C-alpha positions, 0 to 999 in steps of 0.5 A: 240738731244740725250735727245730728242730721249731718251724722245721720246723713253720713251714716245713710251714705256710708251704708249705701256705699257699703251695699253698692260695694258688696253687691256690685264688686263681684259682678264687676270682678267678672269682667275685669278678672279675665281679658275681654278677648278670652271671654269672647273666644270662650263663647265661641266654643261649640258647647257654650254656643249649644248651651246659649241656644238651648237656653234661648229656645227653652226660655222662649217656649216657656214664655209662650206657654206662660203668656197663653195660659197665664194671661187669661188666668191672671185676668180672671184673678185680677177682675173677679172676687170669689171665695178662696181668691186669696188661697188661689193667689197664694198657691200660684205664688208658692213656687216663688219661695220654693227652694230650687231643689224642692221645685225639682223634686215636686216636678218629679213627684208629679210628672216623673216616671213614677209620679202622679201623672207619670203613667198617663204621660207615658201612655200618651208617649210624652217624655219629660225627664232628661229631655228638652221638653222637661227643661221647658216644663221646669222653666215654666214652673219657676217663671210663671208666678213672676208673670202672673203676679204682675199681670194680676195686679195690672188687670186689677188696676184697669179702669172697670168703666172702660170694660163696661163701656166696651160691653155696652157698645156690644163687645163680648167679654172676650173682645173687651179682654183682648181690645181693652184690658190687655192694652190698658195693662200692657205696662204691667204685662210687659214688665212681668214678661221681662221678669219671668224671662230673666227668671227662666234664663237663670233657672238652675236647681229645678232644671238639674233635678228634673231634666238633668244636665246633658250637653245639647239636650238639657244643659242650659247656660246655668248648668253649663256654668256649673259644669265648667267652673272647676275645669274651665273657669274662663268659659264659666266666666264668659257664660256668666257674663252673658247672663249678667248682661241679659239680666241687666238689660231685662231689669233696665227694660222693666225700669224704662217701661215703668216710665214710658207714657206710651205704656201708661207709666208716669211721664 
């Protein structure tokens, strides 16, 4: 029995080592394949800086939309039961499993010049396709489910007695939502926000299909990487390294928030 346990333990360790090697080696290779000085100098190129700045602006704009609309919507789903609740939740989560190209085609079918709402948007003077605003729409579409799913679960876990106590003391439901529910669900909301931001920064397919790739207008970092990897691999590596660092920081923040007693995590 002891020998079998030892053998099985060795198998577990071996599988873990193989998984780490396979998953981490490509990422590590990005930082050792090219000297750090070359990576830094590549980031100083105007087009690279434009892509970084555009990704930051559009992802933050998408996050603002997601927070303003997604937080109340997630609160409604997390605190109420109604017929069709599971269907509504599934529809909100559907973009999570859509292939990126399909997401882009769906946006074109709905908001493109010949889409369902294309004429309405045109009459209102709103242009999205091949515009920076279109990038924000694409990022919002693919990233919103990451935030809303986390937020819904966080609101569902809030102690109903706290909300009822606030109502008993004379607070309106809106006040209880702002002063009780949001602080109580803060850990889940912040984690969802970090995940959504990471998804928005890494979005490629829907942005390319819906907004195109024009430097300074719609070319975000992932699109800039794609356009550079055949012509300037060092520049592509530099931009990729930035996304890796940012993504790792966001993922680490989610892990740390889960342990923070200040946000309700386990101590």
